[in-house]
C-alpha positions, 0 to 999 in steps of 0.5 A: 499500499503506497503512502501519500505525501503529507499535505496541509488541509485546513480543518473546519471541525470545531465545537461550534461547527459541531453544535451547528451541524447537530442542530441540522440533524435533530431539533432541540425539541426532539432531543430526548435523554439518550445514551450512546454506548462507545467501546474501544481498547484505549486503556491507558490513562492519556488515551482514555482521557482524550476520548472522554474529553471528546465525549464531553464536548459532544455532550455539550453540543448535543443536549440530552445525549450522554456517552457511555465509554468502555475501555477494554484490554485488547484480547478481551475486547475482541471477544466482547465484540464478537459476543455482542455482535453475535447477540445483536447487542453491539455498542453504538460506536465501536473501535475496530481494526478495519480489514477482513474482520470489519468486512465480515460485519459489513457483509452481514449488514451490521455496520452503517455505511458512512459514505453519505455522511462523508460526502456531505462533509468533504472538508472533514474527509479530506483532513485524513491521510488518503490511505487511511480510508483503504482498510474500511472501504469495500465496494466503494463504500466506507464504514470506518474513520481512523481515529488513533494513529498511523502506526508501523511496527519498529524495533524499540530498544534500550539505549543504555543496554546497547551502550553498555555492551557496545552494540549498535542498531543493526541494519542487516540480518547478519548484524542483527544476529551479531547483536543477538550473540553479544547480548546472549553472552551477557545473559541478556535476551535480545528480544522481549516477546509476549506471544500468548496473544499470537499477533505479537509474534506475527510481526516478525513473520510479516517483516521477514516475508516482506524483506525476503519476497517483497510486498507483491508476494503477500498481495498474490497470496491474498488474491490466490495467485502464483504459489500463494502462501507456499511461495518460498518467501513464506517458508524462508520467513519461518526458517529465519524465525526459528533461527532466532529462536534457536540462537536464544534471541528471546527471553524464555517462555515467549508463547506463555507470556501475555502482552496485555498484562505488560509482560514484554515491557517488564522484560525491557524495564528490568534489563532482561531484554534489550529490544521489542518489535512492536507497533509505534503505539508502544512508545505511548504505552511506555511513556504512560506506564514508565516515564523514566524508562521512556527516556532511554527508549529509541527505535530502528526499522526492521533490518534487511535480509541478504538477497531479499527482494523487499525494500528495507524502507517497507513497513508493516502497519496501518495508515491510521488505526483505531477505526470508529464505526457505527453498528446498525443496531444504533438507533441514532446513527446521525448523532453517532456520527457526530460523536465520531467527529468529536472524537476525531476533531482537531483538539482530539487529534492534537492531544493524541500527538502532544499528550499520547506520543502518537501520529494521528492519521490527519494531514494538519496535526502539529508534531513537536516530539522528535521521536514522533517526527522520525516515525512520521518520516519513516511512514512518508518514505515507505514505498509499501505499508503492509496491513497486519495479516490478521486484519488483511486476511479473512478472519478464519485465515488470519487466526490460522496465520497466528496459530501457525506462527506461534507454533513456529516460535515454539518449534512445534511446526516446520516452516514448510508445514505452516506454509502448506496449512495456510495455502490449503485453508486459503484454497478452501476459502479461508 
């Protein structure tokens, strides 16, 4: 997915404009006391405050409406959403990952088409990075608005640990394996990985496939072309993962550690591990969780692989995440869309950039933090931004991908068998 250049588009979204537009939706006399439920997985203090502040602005502009926010940890959130939609009792507004998962709800008629709202307010739509709409648009209709950030997976590292043992951020696979060996000789794990959640280990696999085979290999596999998931790039990626495992690159017990409970970060804080491959949101999480350690944090892109066809500037991630959608069970979708606008207005987006160390998916946000500016440059320069597999693939196939990747880390499945299982399931329709 190509990443567009950043541009300056002046926003007209404000509390005044919000109040005015709401009056066009529902007259003051028609306002009845009504609760709008809004679910998300933004559990850290600053993120949840930004959402609550936006909800307060909405309530002030929409007398008679109250927003009931629920902030739920990642894995529990996925389960709660499935149960709620299965029972036809979903929240009115909910955060999601776009891609194949959202598409399943769209196909079952459970998501409101936001295209008419966006067409009525082109200035609002044009505030966002153009590519942010890709993963929530199906058959020309858009079903979600990117709220949180333009995120890419990068390798975070402890600067003090690197300095202590005389290693520098590796640019190639061979250099990475050297860092692994040096750190291991000092009883420090190169990587912290909490892979009970499975998607965390998937990041390694995705980057290796891209570095080895390039983005077209993944596109072909998703579309059922060529050798699909049995392309040599997928097999080689599995071998490289197992090379890391056998070299002792990870702290022990990776497949039993829970990311949501902070297991991988605790390994970093304690100095038992030096690096973590994770989405850019981790900088925000660490800044909230451990401000002192955050000062020693830095990052670098995933290294290149010798002979690989992928551009080392390619990224795995998404141009915008934390997509906000409306369920068709919502009785007031027009008003719910105004809540989404409040949650993504200038004040909310600037707060994400200033207070939460995020890169909001809009064109006009001011970025002062040098750390975030570097992430912005990485995304702007990336020839390809590959969406996370578990979001890009149909849900069942995405789950199989996570299962087989976890088994690769556990050395209980061969790379060849993992690729074969994926291709067989893909041919059966995922």
